[in-house]
C-alpha positions as CSV (number, residue, x, y, z in Angstrom):
1,M,-16.6,1.7,-18.6
2,K,-12.8,1.9,-18.8
3,R,-10.4,-1.0,-18.4
4,I,-8.6,-0.3,-14.5
5,S,-5.6,-0.3,-16.4
6,E,-7.1,2.8,-18.0
7,L,-8.1,4.2,-15.1
8,R,-5.0,3.7,-13.3
9,Y,-3.5,6.3,-15.1
10,E,-6.5,8.8,-15.1
11,M,-6.0,8.3,-11.2
12,G,-2.2,9.5,-11.6
13,F,-0.7,5.8,-10.8
14,G,0.9,5.8,-14.2
15,G,2.2,9.0,-13.5
16,G,4.3,10.6,-15.9
17,R,8.0,10.0,-17.2
18,R,9.8,11.8,-14.5
19,E,13.0,11.3,-12.8
20,H,14.2,10.0,-9.4
21,G,17.7,11.4,-8.3
22,R,20.2,8.3,-7.9
23,H,20.2,8.6,-3.7
24,G,22.6,5.7,-3.3
25,S,26.2,7.4,-2.6
26,E,24.5,10.1,-1.1
27,H,22.9,7.5,2.0
28,R,26.5,5.9,1.7
29,S,28.2,9.1,3.0
30,H,26.5,9.8,5.7
31,G,26.9,8.5,9.2
32,R,25.1,6.0,10.9
33,D,23.7,8.5,13.7
34,H,22.1,11.0,10.5
35,H,20.1,8.0,9.2
36,R,18.7,7.4,12.9
37,R,17.8,11.3,13.4
38,G,17.8,12.5,10.5
39,H,16.5,10.2,7.8
40,G,12.8,9.5,8.1
41,M,10.4,11.8,6.3
42,H,12.3,14.7,5.2
43,G,8.7,16.8,5.4
44,C,6.7,14.2,4.3
45,H,4.5,15.4,2.0
46,S,0.7,15.1,1.9
47,M,-0.6,11.7,0.2
48,S,-0.7,13.4,-3.2
49,D,2.3,13.4,-3.3
50,E,4.7,12.6,-6.5
51,R,6.5,9.9,-4.8
52,F,3.8,7.9,-4.7
53,G,2.4,5.4,-7.4
54,H,4.9,6.4,-10.2
55,G,4.7,2.7,-11.5
56,G,2.0,2.8,-14.5
57,R,2.5,0.2,-17.2
58,G,5.7,-0.9,-16.8
59,Y,7.4,2.4,-18.4
60,G,11.2,2.8,-18.2
61,R,13.4,0.8,-16.6
62,R,13.9,-1.6,-13.7
63,E,16.4,0.0,-11.2
64,H,18.1,-0.9,-8.2
65,H,19.5,2.2,-6.0
66,G,22.7,1.2,-4.3
67,G,23.1,2.9,-1.0
68,R,22.9,1.9,2.6
69,G,18.7,3.1,3.4
70,H,17.4,3.4,0.3
71,G,14.6,0.4,0.8
72,G,12.2,2.4,-1.1
73,G,11.4,1.7,-4.7
74,R,9.3,-0.3,-7.1
75,G,6.8,-2.9,-5.2
76,E,4.6,-4.6,-7.8
77,G,1.2,-4.4,-8.0
78,R,-1.5,-6.1,-9.5
79,F,-1.8,-5.2,-12.9
80,G,2.0,-6.3,-13.3
81,G,3.2,-2.4,-13.0
82,S,4.4,-0.8,-10.3
83,R,4.2,1.2,-7.3
84,R,7.3,3.8,-6.2
85,I,7.6,4.3,-2.5
86,S,10.3,6.2,-1.3
87,S,13.3,4.8,1.1
88,E,12.0,7.1,3.6
89,Q,8.4,6.2,3.3
90,L,9.2,2.4,3.1
91,Q,11.7,2.6,6.6
92,L,8.5,4.3,8.4
93,L,5.8,1.4,7.5
94,V,8.5,-1.2,8.4
95,L,9.3,0.6,11.5
96,A,4.9,0.7,11.8
97,L,4.8,-3.1,11.7
98,L,7.4,-3.7,14.0
99,A,6.2,-1.6,16.6
100,D,4.2,-4.4,18.2
101,Q,5.3,-7.5,16.5
102,T,8.7,-9.3,15.1
103,L,8.4,-10.3,11.8
104,H,10.7,-11.7,9.2
105,G,11.0,-10.4,6.2
106,Y,8.8,-12.6,3.8
107,Q,6.2,-11.7,6.5
108,I,6.6,-7.9,6.1
109,I,6.5,-8.1,2.4
110,K,3.0,-10.1,2.9
111,E,1.9,-7.8,5.4
112,L,1.9,-4.7,3.4
113,E,0.4,-6.9,0.5
114,T,-2.3,-7.4,3.0
115,I,-3.1,-3.8,4.2
116,S,-2.8,-2.8,0.6
117,Q,-5.1,-5.3,-0.5
118,G,-2.1,-6.4,-3.4
119,F,-1.7,-2.5,-4.1
120,Y,1.8,-2.4,-3.0
121,K,3.7,-5.6,-2.8
122,P,7.6,-4.3,-2.2
123,S,10.3,-7.5,-3.8
124,P,12.5,-8.8,-1.0
125,G,15.3,-6.9,-3.0
126,M,14.1,-3.9,-1.5
127,I,13.1,-5.0,2.5
128,Y,16.0,-6.8,2.8
129,P,18.6,-4.6,2.5
130,L,16.3,-2.1,4.6
131,L,16.1,-4.4,7.4
132,S,20.2,-4.5,6.9
133,F,20.0,-1.3,7.3
134,L,17.5,-1.2,10.1
135,E,19.8,-2.9,11.8
136,E,22.7,-1.3,11.7
137,S,21.3,1.9,12.6
138,D,20.3,0.0,15.6
139,L,16.4,0.7,14.8
140,A,15.9,-3.3,14.9
141,S,17.3,-5.9,16.3
142,V,17.1,-9.6,15.0
143,E,16.8,-13.1,16.4
144,M,17.3,-16.4,15.1
145,D,14.2,-18.5,14.1
146,G,15.7,-21.3,12.8
147,T,16.9,-19.8,9.6
148,K,14.9,-16.9,9.3
149,K,16.1,-13.5,10.9
150,C,13.1,-12.1,13.1
151,Y,13.1,-8.6,13.5
152,A,12.2,-7.0,16.6
153,M,11.7,-2.7,17.1
154,T,14.8,-2.0,19.3
155,D,14.6,1.3,21.9
156,T,16.2,3.7,19.3
157,G,13.9,2.8,17.2
158,R,10.8,3.0,19.2
159,E,11.9,6.5,19.8
160,Y,12.7,7.4,16.2
161,Y,9.0,5.7,15.1
162,A,7.2,7.7,18.3
163,E,8.8,10.6,16.7
164,N,7.2,10.0,13.2
165,T,3.8,8.0,14.4
166,E,1.8,10.2,12.6
167,Q,3.6,10.1,8.9
168,A,3.8,6.4,9.6
169,M,-0.1,6.4,10.3
170,E,-0.6,8.5,7.5
171,L,1.0,6.2,5.1
172,L,-0.5,3.4,6.2
173,S,-3.9,4.5,5.5
174,W,-3.3,5.5,1.8
175,L,-2.0,1.8,1.1
176,K,-5.3,1.2,2.3
177,A,-7.1,3.2,0.5
178,Q,-5.9,2.7,-2.5
179,G,-6.1,-0.8,-2.2
180,E,-10.1,-0.8,-1.4
181,L,-10.6,1.9,-4.2
182,V,-8.2,-0.2,-6.8
183,T,-10.3,-3.5,-5.6
184,A,-13.6,-1.8,-5.9
185,M,-12.6,-0.6,-9.6
186,E,-11.7,-3.9,-10.1
187,N,-15.4,-5.6,-8.5
188,A,-16.9,-2.7,-11.1
189,Y,-15.4,-3.5,-14.0
190,E,-15.8,-7.3,-13.4
191,I,-19.5,-6.9,-12.8
192,E,-19.7,-5.0,-16.5
193,R,-17.8,-8.1,-18.0
194,K,-19.9,-10.9,-16.4
195,S,-23.4,-8.9,-17.4
196,A,-22.3,-7.3,-20.6
197,G,-26.0,-7.8,-22.6
198,N,-27.8,-8.5,-19.4
199,P,-29.0,-5.1,-17.2
200,L,-31.0,-6.8,-14.8
201,K,-28.3,-9.5,-13.8
202,M,-25.7,-6.3,-13.8
203,R,-27.8,-4.3,-11.3
204,V,-28.8,-7.4,-8.7
205,Q,-24.5,-7.8,-9.0
206,E,-24.2,-3.7,-8.4
207,I,-26.4,-4.2,-5.4
208,R,-24.4,-7.6,-3.9
209,T,-20.7,-5.1,-4.2
210,L,-22.4,-2.2,-2.9
211,L,-23.4,-3.9,0.1
212,H,-20.2,-5.8,0.6
213,H,-18.0,-3.0,0.6
214,R,-20.3,-1.3,3.3
215,P,-20.0,-4.0,6.3
216,N,-20.0,-1.7,9.4
217,I,-23.4,-0.3,8.4
218,D,-25.3,1.3,11.6
219,E,-28.4,0.1,12.8
220,E,-30.6,3.3,11.0
221,T,-29.1,2.9,7.5
222,Q,-29.8,-1.2,7.9
223,K,-32.7,-0.3,8.2
224,Q,-33.2,2.0,5.3
225,L,-32.0,-0.1,3.0
226,A,-34.3,-3.2,4.2
227,Q,-36.7,-0.7,3.1
228,I,-35.8,-0.1,-0.1
229,L,-35.1,-3.9,-0.3
230,D,-38.6,-4.4,0.5
231,E,-40.1,-2.2,-1.9
232,T,-38.7,-3.0,-4.8
233,I,-39.1,-7.0,-3.9
234,A,-42.5,-5.9,-3.6
235,K,-42.8,-4.0,-7.2
236,I,-41.1,-7.2,-8.4
237,K,-43.7,-9.8,-7.3
238,A,-46.7,-7.6,-8.7
239,L,-45.3,-7.2,-12.2
């Protein structure tokens, strides 16, 4: 069985050595109204868009792109690599989190990390400039909670978000799915590592993992699984 880091490359997490354009000066030259109305998902690509998952094993340079509104970039992942998400996509993700709650920057970072099960964790250097941009663009408002700035969506932000809710939900679903996939891969690798040389233990661990990742099994399927396990237990006792 291949290591998780190798599987990441085969699944496209590593990507190639593509160059991403520098949008900083372009964003600075546009007016505030352009950011509010036209800056969002520029013809949002499908979930196989090359902008996702351009991390890999630390290839290339770590870059900080200038310019207001450019909050995207590389977020740290559990394997020491990174995940590239565009500025427009990260803005929509943040607005999705602010749709029903007020959050400060660190909470937003942790929310994205939790949703993706550690697959994507944007750095403070990406989140805080993006939040400042949302405030300046009247997409989010700020209230002080002690020394922390708490962000909430404005009416303008809600109007913009309503126009892009579908894309935001697709992004959240994509993050969640990738997190679940990588977690399953981790568990499979851990099972093999712990059960090396012990095929019986390996199979028991595999059953536990399969059941753990299917928490919402319907009643009929539960009966079928119980019957399979009962038959297996009976055969083992008969040995």
